[in-house]
C-alpha positions in Angstrom: -102.9 -137.6 -93.9 -101.1 -134.6 -95.3 -102.7 -131.2 -96.0 -103.7 -130.7 -99.6 -102.3 -127.3 -100.5 -103.6 -125.1 -103.3 -101.1 -122.4 -104.2 -103.0 -121.0 -107.2 -104.1 -117.4 -107.4 -106.2 -115.4 -109.9 -104.4 -112.3 -111.1 -106.5 -109.9 -113.2 -107.9 -112.7 -115.4 -104.8 -114.9 -115.3 -104.9 -118.2 -113.5 -101.5 -118.8 -111.9 -100.6 -122.2 -110.4 -98.5 -120.3 -107.8 -98.0 -116.6 -107.0 -94.2 -116.4 -107.8 -93.4 -114.5 -111.0 -90.0 -113.7 -112.5 -89.6 -109.9 -112.4 -89.0 -107.9 -115.5 -85.5 -106.7 -116.1 -83.8 -109.3 -113.9 -84.6 -112.5 -115.8 -84.0 -111.4 -119.4 -86.5 -113.1 -121.7 -86.4 -116.4 -119.8 -84.1 -118.3 -122.2 -81.0 -116.9 -120.5 -81.9 -118.8 -117.3 -83.5 -121.9 -118.9 -80.4 -124.1 -118.4 -80.2 -123.1 -114.7 -83.9 -123.4 -113.6 -87.1 -125.1 -114.7 -89.1 -122.1 -115.7 -92.3 -124.2 -115.8 -92.2 -124.4 -112.0 -93.0 -120.7 -111.7 -96.3 -119.0 -111.5 -95.4 -117.0 -114.6 -92.7 -115.0 -116.3 -92.5 -111.3 -117.0 -90.2 -110.4 -119.8 -87.6 -107.7 -120.0 -89.1 -104.4 -121.3 -90.0 -104.4 -125.0 -90.1 -101.0 -126.8 -91.2 -100.2 -130.3 -87.6 -99.7 -131.7 -84.4 -101.4 -130.6 -82.8 -99.7 -127.6 -79.1 -100.0 -126.7 -79.6 -98.7 -123.1 -77.4 -96.5 -121.1 -73.6 -96.5 -121.4 -71.6 -98.5 -118.9 -70.9 -98.7 -116.1 -74.6 -99.3 -115.4 -74.7 -101.8 -112.5 -73.1 -101.5 -109.1 -73.6 -103.5 -105.9 -74.8 -101.6 -102.8 -75.2 -102.7 -99.1 -78.2 -105.1 -99.2 -79.0 -104.3 -102.8 -78.0 -103.3 -106.3 -78.1 -100.1 -108.3 -78.8 -100.4 -112.0 -79.1 -98.0 -114.9 -79.6 -100.4 -117.8 -82.0 -98.1 -119.6 -84.5 -100.6 -121.0 -82.0 -102.2 -123.5 -83.9 -104.5 -125.7 -84.2 -105.7 -129.4 -87.4 -103.8 -130.1 -90.8 -105.2 -131.1 -89.7 -106.8 -134.3 -86.6 -108.3 -132.7 -88.7 -109.6 -129.8 -91.1 -111.3 -132.1 -88.3 -112.8 -134.2 -85.7 -113.7 -131.6 -87.4 -114.1 -128.2 -91.1 -115.1 -128.6 -90.4 -118.6 -130.2 -88.7 -119.8 -127.0 -91.3 -118.2 -124.7 -94.0 -120.1 -126.6 -92.4 -123.4 -125.5 -93.2 -122.6 -121.8 -96.4 -123.9 -120.1 -96.6 -120.9 -117.7 -98.2 -117.6 -118.5 -95.8 -115.1 -120.3 -96.4 -111.5 -119.5 -94.7 -109.0 -121.7 -93.4 -105.8 -120.1 -94.1 -102.8 -122.4 -92.3 -99.5 -122.4 -92.1 -96.4 -124.5 -91.4 -92.7 -124.8 -94.8 -91.7 -126.1 -98.3 -93.0 -125.8 -98.3 -93.9 -129.5 -95.3 -96.2 -128.9 -97.0 -98.1 -126.1 -100.1 -98.6 -128.3 -98.0 -99.7 -131.3 -96.2 -102.3 -129.2 -99.4 -103.7 -127.7 -101.1 -103.8 -131.1 -98.0 -105.6 -132.5 -98.1 -108.2 -129.8 -101.8 -108.7 -129.3 -102.4 -111.2 -132.1 -99.4 -113.4 -131.3 -99.8 -116.7 -129.6 -97.9 -117.3 -126.3 -98.6 -113.9 -124.7 -100.9 -114.0 -121.7 -100.9 -110.3 -120.8 -98.9 -107.1 -120.5 -97.1 -105.3 -117.7 -97.2 -101.6 -118.6 -94.0 -100.0 -117.4 -94.8 -96.3 -116.6 -92.2 -96.1 -113.9 -88.7 -96.7 -115.1 -86.3 -94.1 -113.5 -83.4 -95.0 -115.8 -84.5 -93.4 -119.1 -84.5 -89.7 -120.2 -88.0 -89.9 -121.9 -91.1 -91.8 -120.9 -90.7 -93.8 -117.8 -91.4 -91.7 -114.8 -93.2 -89.0 -116.9 -96.2 -91.3 -117.3 -96.5 -92.2 -113.6 -95.9 -88.7 -112.2 -99.0 -87.2 -113.9 -102.2 -89.0 -113.0 -104.1 -87.6 -116.0 -101.4 -88.8 -118.4 -101.2 -92.3 -116.8 -105.0 -92.5 -116.9 -105.0 -91.6 -120.6 -102.3 -94.2 -121.4 -104.1 -97.1 -119.7 -107.5 -96.2 -120.9 -106.2 -96.0 -124.5 -104.4 -99.4 -124.1 -107.6 -100.8 -122.7 -109.3 -100.0 -126.0 -106.8 -101.9 -128.1 -106.5 -105.2 -126.1 -108.7 -107.5 -124.1 -105.7 -109.2 -122.5 -104.8 -108.4 -118.9 -103.1 -105.1 -118.2 -100.8 -105.0 -115.2 -99.5 -101.4 -114.6 -96.1 -101.1 -112.8 -96.0 -98.2 -110.3 -93.1 -96.2 -109.1 -92.3 -95.4 -105.4 -90.9 -92.1 -106.5 -94.4 -90.5 -106.5 -96.5 -88.3 -104.2 -99.8 -90.0 -103.4 -99.4 -93.5 -104.9 -102.9 -94.5 -103.7 -104.6 -91.9 -105.8 -102.6 -92.9 -108.8 -103.6 -96.5 -108.2 -107.3 -95.6 -108.0 -107.1 -93.6 -111.2 -105.5 -96.6 -113.0 -108.1 -98.9 -111.7 -110.8 -96.6 -113.1 -108.9 -96.4 -116.4 -109.2 -100.2 -116.9 -106.1 -101.7 -115.3 -106.6 -105.4 -114.3 -103.8 -105.4 -111.7 -101.0 -103.2 -110.4 -97.4 -104.2 -109.7 -95.3 -102.3 -107.2 -92.8 -101.1 -106.5 -90.3 -100.3 -109.3 -86.8 -99.3 -108.1 -86.0 -96.3 -105.9 -83.8 -93.6 -107.3 -80.2 -93.9 -105.8 -76.6 -93.0 -106.3 -73.1 -94.4 -105.5 -70.1 -92.1 -105.6 -66.5 -93.0 -106.2 -64.7 -90.8 -103.6 -61.3 -91.1 -105.3 -62.5 -90.1 -108.7 -65.2 -87.8 -107.1 -67.6 -89.0 -109.7 -70.8 -91.2 -109.7 -70.0 -94.8 -110.3 -72.8 -95.2 -112.8 -72.2 -93.4 -116.1 -75.7 -91.8 -115.9 -75.2 -90.6 -112.3 -78.3 -92.2 -110.7 -79.9 -95.6 -111.1 -82.6 -97.7 -109.7 -82.1 -99.3 -106.2 -83.4 -102.9 -105.8 -82.9 -105.8 -103.4 -83.5 -106.4 -99.7 -82.7 -102.7 -98.8 -86.0 -101.6 -100.3 -88.3 -104.4 -99.0 -89.7 -102.4 -96.0 -90.5 -99.5 -98.4 -92.1 -101.9 -100.9 -94.2 -103.6 -98.2 -95.6 -100.3 -97.0 -96.6 -99.2 -100.5 -98.2 -102.6 -101.3 -100.2 -102.5 -98.0 -101.3 -98.9 -98.8 -102.3 -99.6 -102.4 -104.0 -102.9 -101.6 -106.4 -101.0 -99.3 -107.1 -98.3 -101.9 -108.1 -100.5 -104.8 -110.2 -103.6 -105.6 -108.0 -105.0 -108.4 -105.1 -107.4 -107.5 -101.7 -106.0 -106.4 -98.4 -107.7 -107.3 -95.6 -107.1 -104.7 -92.1 -106.4 -105.8 -89.0 -105.4 -103.8 -86.3 -107.5 -102.1 -88.0 -110.8 -102.1 -85.4 -113.5 -101.4 -87.3 -116.1 -99.3 -90.7 -117.6 -98.9 -91.1 -115.5 -95.7 -90.4 -112.4 -97.7 -93.1 -113.5 -100.1 -95.6 -114.2 -97.3 -95.1 -110.8 -95.9 -96.2 -109.2 -99.2 -99.2 -111.6 -99.4 -100.3 -110.8 -95.9 -99.9 -107.1 -96.8 -102.4 -107.6 -99.6 -100.4 -108.8 -102.6 -102.0 -111.5 -104.7 -98.7 -112.4 -106.3 -95.1 -111.5 -106.0 -92.2 -110.8 -108.4 -88.7 -111.9 -107.7 -85.9 -109.9 -109.3 -82.5 -109.1 -107.8 -82.4 -112.5 -105.9 -82.0 -114.3 -109.3 -78.6 -112.8 -109.6 -77.6 -114.4 -106.3 -79.2 -117.8 -106.8 -81.0 -118.8 -110.0 -82.9 -121.5 -108.0 -84.4 -118.9 -105.6 -87.9 -118.9 -107.2 -88.6 -122.7 -107.1 -87.3 -122.6 -103.5 -89.7 -119.8 -102.6 -92.6 -121.9 -104.1 -91.6 -124.9 -102.1 -91.3 -122.7 -99.0 -94.8 -121.4 -99.5 -96.2 -124.9 -99.7 -94.3 -126.0 -96.6 -95.7 -123.0 -94.7 -99.2 -123.9 -95.7 -98.8 -127.5 -94.6 -97.3 -126.4 -91.2 -100.1 -123.9 -90.6 -102.8 -126.2 -92.0 -103.8 -123.8 -94.7 -105.6 -125.4 -97.6 -105.5 -122.4 -100.0 -102.7 -119.9 -100.1 -105.1 -117.3 -101.5 -106.9 -117.3 -98.1 -103.8 -115.4 -96.7 -104.0 -112.5 -99.1 -104.5 -109.3 -97.1 -104.5 -111.3 -93.9 -102.4 -108.8 -91.9 -103.6 -108.2 -88.4 -102.7 -104.8 -86.9 -104.0 -102.1 -84.7 
């Protein structure tokens, strides 16, 4: 008789049928991939960032391939709150999986306005608060680099919504564990990490950066060891769930993050290589559990043995 496998996990008040989430920024608003992959096979979907006002993003070129990764400087391009509600949310409501909206802004008041504008809408399960984007001039890193500012932002948002708040952290910080602890105290329900690393590619013939803005965010397999170390460190420092992000292409990659302490994982850059990668990771997690005679995937969370 085969092993009955339960892939479900609990993420800050959200019940996910499996731990595989589409990462913000690499999957659009879901509809862009809907003809290529069954979105309802996922554990959930995290939208591209939504800001209060429409944002055109940075000038091109703003994406360049790197060894084992990708450098992007998109700059949070999106249709804004009203455009999201009018153009994107109707499709997202058709999904049976939880939809988490990534929220960004330049000022605390903008974050609050976006969350308030979304909070009464059907089809939104929670929010991923982006305080760590390295590709914008204002906001982004400014919120994550100052623990007091980050605490104020999250505690203020906690007052305006009862829905789960997942706060996205940057690797471009000093003591990420202390920031994580402060955000837990402020009322965050979960933490997602890591956002992209700051990187640069130079055209040696032109003697100029390839990206118009100069630097961008590095993602893909090149950053996986860094992401794993941060997830392991933060998971030991907080009691709320951690979501692992960074270079996840296979079920083995996902399992490494889960063993390091991640409750769920986000898959980003891999979607550009293979739109079917997330269902394949879900299937691989199930196969692993069957082979290892593990009834509940959640039993593996934080199961790393070391020392």
